[in-house]
C-alpha positions as CSV (number, residue, x, y, z in Angstrom):
1,M,-9.0,-14.4,-13.0
2,F,-8.1,-11.1,-14.6
3,R,-5.2,-10.8,-16.9
4,K,-2.3,-9.7,-14.9
5,N,-2.0,-6.2,-14.0
6,T,-5.5,-5.0,-14.6
7,T,-6.8,-1.5,-13.2
8,F,-10.3,-0.7,-13.3
9,V,-11.3,3.0,-13.1
10,I,-14.7,3.1,-11.8
11,G,-17.2,6.3,-12.3
12,A,-20.8,7.1,-11.3
13,G,-22.3,5.4,-14.2
14,A,-20.8,2.1,-12.8
15,S,-22.8,2.4,-9.3
16,A,-26.1,3.7,-11.4
17,E,-26.4,0.3,-12.5
18,F,-27.0,-0.7,-9.0
19,G,-29.5,2.1,-8.3
20,L,-27.3,4.9,-6.9
21,P,-27.5,8.4,-8.5
22,V,-25.0,9.6,-10.9
23,G,-23.4,12.9,-10.3
24,S,-26.2,15.1,-11.7
25,Q,-28.8,13.3,-9.9
26,L,-26.7,13.5,-6.5
27,A,-26.8,17.1,-7.0
28,K,-30.3,17.2,-7.4
29,L,-31.0,15.4,-4.1
30,I,-28.6,17.6,-2.3
31,R,-30.2,20.8,-3.8
32,V,-33.5,19.5,-2.5
33,R,-32.4,18.6,0.9
34,A,-30.3,21.7,1.3
35,G,-33.1,24.1,0.2
36,C,-35.8,22.9,2.6
37,T,-34.1,22.7,6.1
38,Y,-35.1,25.5,8.2
39,R,-36.0,29.1,7.6
40,M,-34.2,31.9,9.6
41,N,-37.3,32.6,11.9
42,G,-36.5,29.0,13.3
43,A,-39.7,27.3,11.7
44,P,-38.4,23.9,10.5
45,T,-39.7,22.5,7.4
46,H,-40.0,18.9,6.4
47,D,-36.5,17.9,6.5
48,D,-36.5,17.3,10.3
49,L,-33.4,15.1,10.6
50,L,-31.0,17.6,9.1
51,T,-32.8,20.3,11.4
52,R,-32.1,18.3,14.5
53,L,-28.4,17.3,13.5
54,L,-27.5,21.2,12.8
55,D,-29.2,22.2,15.9
56,K,-27.4,19.6,17.7
57,R,-23.9,20.2,16.5
58,F,-24.2,24.2,16.0
59,G,-27.0,25.2,18.3
60,R,-30.1,27.3,17.3
61,Q,-28.4,30.7,17.4
62,Q,-26.5,29.7,14.4
63,R,-29.5,29.1,12.2
64,P,-29.2,32.2,10.4
65,E,-25.6,31.5,9.0
66,L,-26.2,27.9,8.4
67,T,-29.4,28.8,6.5
68,R,-27.2,31.0,4.2
69,A,-24.8,28.5,3.7
70,L,-27.5,26.0,2.7
71,E,-29.1,28.6,0.4
72,I,-25.6,28.8,-1.4
73,I,-25.2,25.1,-1.7
74,S,-28.9,24.7,-2.9
75,Q,-28.8,27.6,-5.2
76,G,-25.3,27.1,-6.8
77,I,-24.6,23.4,-6.8
78,G,-26.0,23.1,-10.4
79,T,-23.0,25.2,-11.5
80,A,-20.2,22.7,-10.7
81,V,-19.5,19.7,-12.6
82,S,-19.6,17.7,-9.1
83,I,-20.7,18.2,-5.6
84,D,-17.2,17.7,-4.5
85,A,-15.8,20.4,-7.0
86,F,-18.6,22.7,-5.6
87,V,-17.8,22.2,-2.2
88,D,-14.1,22.7,-3.0
89,R,-15.0,26.0,-4.3
90,F,-15.9,27.1,-1.0
91,R,-13.1,25.3,0.9
92,D,-12.3,28.5,2.9
93,H,-16.2,29.0,3.9
94,D,-16.8,28.5,7.6
95,Y,-19.8,26.2,6.9
96,I,-20.1,24.9,3.5
97,P,-17.3,22.3,3.4
98,V,-18.9,20.8,6.7
99,L,-22.3,20.9,5.5
100,G,-21.6,19.8,1.8
101,K,-19.8,16.6,3.4
102,L,-22.8,16.2,5.5
103,L,-25.2,16.3,2.8
104,I,-23.0,13.9,0.7
105,A,-23.0,11.2,3.4
106,L,-26.9,11.5,4.3
107,E,-27.6,11.0,0.3
108,I,-25.2,8.3,-0.4
109,A,-26.3,6.2,2.8
110,D,-29.9,6.7,1.8
111,A,-29.0,5.5,-1.9
112,E,-27.2,2.5,-0.7
113,R,-30.2,1.6,1.3
114,G,-32.2,1.8,-2.0
115,S,-29.8,0.0,-4.2
116,V,-30.1,-3.5,-5.5
117,M,-27.3,-4.5,-3.1
118,H,-29.5,-3.9,0.2
119,P,-30.9,-7.1,1.8
120,N,-34.4,-5.2,1.9
121,Q,-34.5,-4.8,-1.9
122,V,-33.7,-8.4,-2.1
123,A,-36.2,-9.4,0.5
124,M,-39.0,-7.6,-1.5
125,Q,-38.7,-10.0,-4.3
126,D,-41.3,-13.0,-4.8
127,I,-39.0,-15.8,-3.3
128,E,-40.2,-18.1,-6.3
129,F,-38.8,-15.9,-8.8
130,A,-36.0,-14.6,-6.7
131,E,-33.0,-13.7,-8.8
132,D,-29.4,-12.4,-7.9
133,V,-30.3,-8.9,-9.1
134,A,-27.0,-7.3,-8.2
135,G,-25.2,-10.5,-9.8
136,D,-26.9,-9.9,-13.0
137,R,-25.2,-6.4,-13.2
138,W,-21.4,-5.9,-14.2
139,I,-20.3,-6.7,-10.6
140,G,-21.4,-10.3,-11.1
141,S,-19.3,-10.7,-14.4
142,F,-16.5,-8.9,-12.7
143,T,-16.6,-11.3,-9.6
144,R,-16.8,-14.5,-11.6
145,I,-13.8,-13.6,-13.6
146,L,-12.1,-12.6,-10.3
147,L,-12.5,-15.8,-8.7
148,D,-12.1,-18.1,-11.7
149,G,-9.4,-20.4,-11.2
150,V,-8.7,-19.1,-7.8
151,S,-8.7,-22.0,-5.3
152,D,-7.1,-20.0,-2.2
153,P,-9.3,-17.1,-1.1
154,D,-6.2,-15.5,0.1
155,E,-5.2,-15.3,-3.5
156,V,-8.3,-13.3,-4.7
157,G,-7.5,-10.0,-6.4
158,R,-3.6,-10.5,-7.1
159,G,-2.6,-8.1,-9.7
160,V,-5.8,-6.2,-9.9
161,S,-6.6,-2.8,-8.9
162,L,-9.6,-0.4,-8.6
163,I,-9.8,3.4,-8.6
164,C,-13.3,4.3,-7.5
165,F,-14.3,7.9,-7.5
166,N,-17.6,6.9,-6.1
167,Y,-18.5,7.4,-2.2
168,D,-20.5,4.4,-2.1
169,R,-19.2,0.9,-0.7
170,C,-21.3,-1.5,-3.3
171,I,-18.2,-3.0,-4.7
172,E,-16.8,-4.1,-1.3
173,Y,-20.1,-5.0,0.0
174,Y,-20.9,-7.4,-2.9
175,L,-17.4,-8.7,-3.0
176,R,-17.4,-9.6,0.9
177,D,-20.8,-11.6,0.4
178,A,-19.7,-13.2,-2.8
179,I,-16.3,-14.3,-1.3
180,Q,-17.8,-15.5,1.9
181,A,-20.2,-17.7,-0.3
182,A,-17.6,-18.9,-2.6
183,Y,-15.4,-20.4,-0.1
184,A,-17.4,-21.0,2.6
185,I,-15.8,-18.6,5.0
186,T,-17.0,-16.4,7.8
187,V,-18.1,-12.8,7.1
188,E,-15.3,-11.3,8.9
189,R,-12.5,-13.6,7.0
190,A,-14.3,-12.4,3.7
191,Q,-14.1,-8.6,4.7
192,E,-10.3,-9.2,5.7
193,I,-9.6,-10.4,2.2
194,V,-11.5,-7.5,0.6
195,S,-9.6,-5.0,2.8
196,R,-6.4,-6.4,1.3
197,L,-7.7,-5.7,-2.3
198,N,-6.2,-2.7,-3.7
199,I,-9.4,-0.5,-3.9
200,I,-8.7,3.1,-3.8
201,H,-11.4,5.8,-3.4
202,P,-9.6,9.4,-3.9
203,Y,-12.9,11.0,-2.4
204,G,-13.3,8.6,0.3
205,T,-16.3,6.7,1.4
206,L,-18.8,6.3,4.4
207,G,-16.7,4.3,6.1
208,K,-15.4,0.5,7.0
209,L,-18.3,-1.8,6.5
210,E,-20.1,-3.2,9.9
211,T,-19.7,-6.8,10.8
212,A,-20.7,-8.4,14.2
213,A,-17.0,-8.3,15.3
214,N,-16.2,-4.6,14.7
215,A,-20.0,-3.3,15.1
216,D,-18.8,-1.1,18.2
217,A,-15.9,0.6,16.4
218,G,-16.2,4.1,15.9
219,D,-15.0,4.1,12.0
220,V,-17.7,1.5,10.8
221,L,-21.1,2.2,9.2
222,A,-23.6,-0.4,8.1
223,F,-24.3,-0.7,4.4
224,G,-27.5,1.3,3.8
225,E,-27.5,2.6,7.3
226,N,-31.1,4.2,8.3
227,L,-31.0,8.2,8.3
228,E,-31.4,8.4,12.2
229,E,-30.3,10.9,14.5
230,D,-28.4,8.6,16.8
231,V,-25.6,8.1,13.9
232,D,-23.0,10.8,14.3
233,W,-23.4,11.7,10.7
234,F,-21.0,14.8,11.2
235,A,-18.1,12.4,12.2
236,V,-18.9,10.0,9.1
237,A,-18.8,12.9,6.8
238,E,-15.8,14.6,8.3
239,N,-13.7,11.6,8.7
240,N,-14.3,9.9,5.5
241,I,-15.4,12.4,2.8
242,R,-12.6,14.4,0.9
243,T,-12.8,17.0,-1.5
244,Y,-10.6,17.5,-4.6
245,T,-8.4,19.7,-2.7
246,E,-8.1,17.3,0.5
247,Q,-7.1,14.2,-1.6
248,Q,-4.4,15.9,-3.3
249,H,-2.7,16.5,-0.2
250,E,-2.7,12.4,0.4
251,P,0.5,11.8,-1.4
252,N,0.5,8.0,-0.5
253,M,-3.0,7.7,-2.1
254,I,-1.9,9.7,-5.0
255,R,1.3,7.5,-5.5
256,N,-1.1,4.5,-5.3
257,I,-3.5,5.8,-7.9
258,H,-0.4,6.4,-10.2
259,D,1.3,3.1,-9.7
260,A,-2.0,1.5,-10.4
261,V,-2.2,3.5,-14.0
262,I,1.5,3.1,-14.7
263,D,1.7,-0.7,-13.8
264,A,-1.5,-1.7,-15.5
265,S,-1.1,-3.7,-18.8
266,N,-5.2,-3.4,-19.1
267,L,-7.0,-0.3,-18.1
268,V,-10.8,-0.5,-18.0
269,F,-13.0,2.4,-17.5
270,L,-16.4,1.6,-16.1
271,G,-19.2,4.2,-15.9
272,F,-16.4,6.9,-15.9
273,G,-17.2,10.6,-17.2
274,F,-13.8,11.8,-18.0
275,N,-14.2,15.2,-16.5
276,N,-11.0,17.1,-16.2
277,Q,-11.0,17.2,-12.4
278,N,-10.8,13.1,-12.3
279,L,-8.5,12.9,-15.3
280,D,-6.1,15.3,-13.4
281,I,-5.9,12.7,-10.6
282,L,-5.0,9.9,-12.9
283,R,-2.7,11.6,-15.3
284,V,0.7,10.1,-15.1
285,A,2.4,11.5,-18.4
286,N,4.0,14.5,-17.0
287,L,5.7,12.7,-14.0
288,P,9.4,12.7,-14.1
289,E,9.8,9.2,-13.3
290,V,7.6,8.0,-16.5
291,R,9.6,7.8,-19.5
292,E,7.8,5.9,-22.3
293,L,5.2,3.4,-20.8
294,D,4.6,0.4,-22.7
295,P,1.1,0.3,-24.8
296,K,-1.9,-0.9,-22.8
297,N,-5.2,-2.4,-23.8
298,I,-7.9,0.2,-22.9
299,F,-11.4,-0.6,-22.7
300,A,-14.2,1.8,-21.7
301,S,-18.2,1.8,-21.4
302,G,-19.8,4.7,-23.2
303,F,-23.3,4.8,-22.1
304,G,-24.7,8.3,-22.6
305,I,-21.6,9.3,-24.5
306,A,-22.1,10.2,-28.2
307,R,-20.0,8.8,-30.8
308,E,-19.4,12.3,-32.1
309,V,-16.9,13.0,-29.2
310,D,-14.7,9.9,-30.4
311,Q,-11.6,11.8,-31.1
312,T,-11.8,13.8,-27.8
313,M,-12.5,10.8,-25.8
314,R,-9.3,8.9,-27.3
315,R,-7.3,12.2,-26.8
316,R,-8.3,12.4,-23.0
317,I,-7.3,8.6,-22.4
318,M,-4.0,8.9,-24.4
319,H,-3.0,12.2,-22.8
320,L,-3.2,10.3,-19.3
321,M,-0.2,8.3,-20.1
322,W,1.6,9.7,-23.4
323,D,2.1,13.4,-24.2
324,N,3.7,12.3,-27.5
325,P,1.1,12.5,-30.1
326,I,3.1,9.8,-32.3
327,R,2.2,7.3,-29.6
328,H,-1.4,8.4,-29.7
329,K,-1.3,7.3,-33.4
330,L,1.0,4.1,-32.6
331,Y,-1.3,2.9,-29.7
332,G,-4.7,4.2,-31.1
333,D,-5.8,0.5,-31.9
334,K,-5.5,-0.4,-28.4
335,V,-8.4,1.7,-27.2
336,H,-11.8,0.2,-27.4
337,I,-14.8,2.6,-26.4
338,E,-18.1,0.9,-26.5
339,Y,-20.3,3.7,-27.2
340,G,-24.0,3.3,-26.1
341,R,-23.3,0.4,-24.1
342,T,-23.4,-0.2,-20.3
343,C,-20.8,-1.5,-17.9
344,S,-22.6,-4.9,-18.0
345,Q,-22.6,-5.0,-21.6
346,L,-18.8,-4.1,-21.8
347,F,-18.2,-7.3,-19.7
348,E,-20.3,-9.3,-22.3
349,T,-18.3,-8.2,-25.3
350,H,-15.0,-8.4,-23.7
351,Y,-15.2,-11.2,-21.2
352,M,-12.5,-13.0,-23.1
353,N,-10.2,-10.0,-23.5
354,L,-10.4,-9.2,-19.7
355,S,-9.9,-12.8,-18.2
356,S,-6.8,-15.0,-18.0
357,F,-6.7,-18.2,-19.6
358,T,-6.1,-21.1,-17.3
359,R,-4.0,-24.0,-18.6
360,S,-3.5,-27.2,-16.7
361,Y,-1.4,-30.1,-17.2
362,F,-2.2,-33.8,-16.7
363,A,0.0,-37.1,-17.1
364,D,-1.0,-40.7,-16.8
365,G,-0.3,-42.2,-13.7
366,A,1.1,-45.6,-13.1
367,D,-2.3,-47.1,-12.4
368,G,-3.6,-45.7,-15.6
369,I,-5.3,-42.7,-14.1
370,V,-5.0,-39.3,-15.4
371,R,-3.6,-37.1,-12.7
372,H,-3.5,-33.2,-12.5
373,M,0.0,-32.3,-12.2
374,A,0.3,-28.5,-12.4
375,G,-1.4,-25.6,-13.6
376,S,-0.7,-22.0,-14.9
377,S,-2.4,-19.1,-16.5
378,F,-1.2,-17.0,-19.1
379,D,-2.9,-13.9,-21.1
380,G,-3.8,-15.2,-24.4
C-alpha cells in the first residue's frame, strides 16, 4: 500500500505512456479533423462521421455557420496552451464550445481504442511472447503498491487520491481489471470498488465505463468505443467534458481537489506540465482556512522538462502551498524532480519512498507452531 495520505496529480504525459496524445498532439488531431469536415457549398470531405453528426444535430442549413466555427478552431487551436483553454476562450460563442467538446470526445475515444490498454492491442501480440504491456508502464507499479498488503478489496485505495487532468479513463479501466484479477471478483464489483476511489477529473471524462450490468444506461461508454454514428457523441461531450470556466463553477469538486492537496503528506506529479491554468486549480496557499501547512514529500517526473528551469519548477510547486519564501527554503529538500525521467522511471527510483512498510507480529503457539498474531503498517 502507499504511504498514508498520498495524492497523485496526473497530467497528459502519464497517459502518453499508454499511447494517448499529449496536449500538443491532441490539438493537432483536432485541428485536422476540424479543418476537413465540409465546405460551405455542401460538398463533404473525408471526415464523413463529423459531417453526419453535425447535419443530424443542426441540419444542413447551418453548415455555413458551423463551417466558420470549425475553421476558427482549426486555425486558432495552436495559439492556446490546451484545447480546453481554447474552447474556454470562446465560451460565449454559439457553436465553438459545443464543437470543441465534441472534437475532444471523438479524439479521446479514438485514442483509448489505440492505446496499449485496449483489448484489440493486446490481442495483436504473439501469444507465445505476450506481455502485460500496460502493466509494464507506471500504472503497473502503481497498482502493485496500491494492492500490496491489502487482503480486503474494499480497503483498496484508502488514503490515496488522484487528481487526473486527462479526459481518458485509462487509470480506471486498468484498475478495474487488475482488482478483478487480484481478488477473483466480478467485474461489476471491481468497478464498484474503483468508483469509490478518490479519483477526481477536473475537466471530466468520456463517462462511466461500460459493463454487462450497466450497458443500457445513458451515462456509460465502452472503453475505446468505435467512432460510429449510433453513439450520441454530442451527449457524451456535453454531459461529461468540462472547460476551465465550467469546472470553476463546481465548488464540491474544487473543494475535493483542495482537500486532496492539503491533506497529502506525499504529493506525486506524474506527466504533469505545470501550466498556469492547472496550477491555479491546485493552488491552496491563498485559502483563508489554510495557515501553515506541514511540509510534504513531493516527487515529480520530469520527462521533456529541461533541468535549466529547475528554480522555476520548484517555485511553482512551492507556491501551490506556501506563499512564504522562508518556507520555500525550509522545505526545498523535500522536492524531488526527476528530470528526463518518465513516470515509470520515477516509480523505479522512488518505489520504497512511496510505499508503506508492512510489519507483522508473530508468536510461538502452545504447539510450537509460529502463528500470525497481528499486522500493521507504518511509513518508514
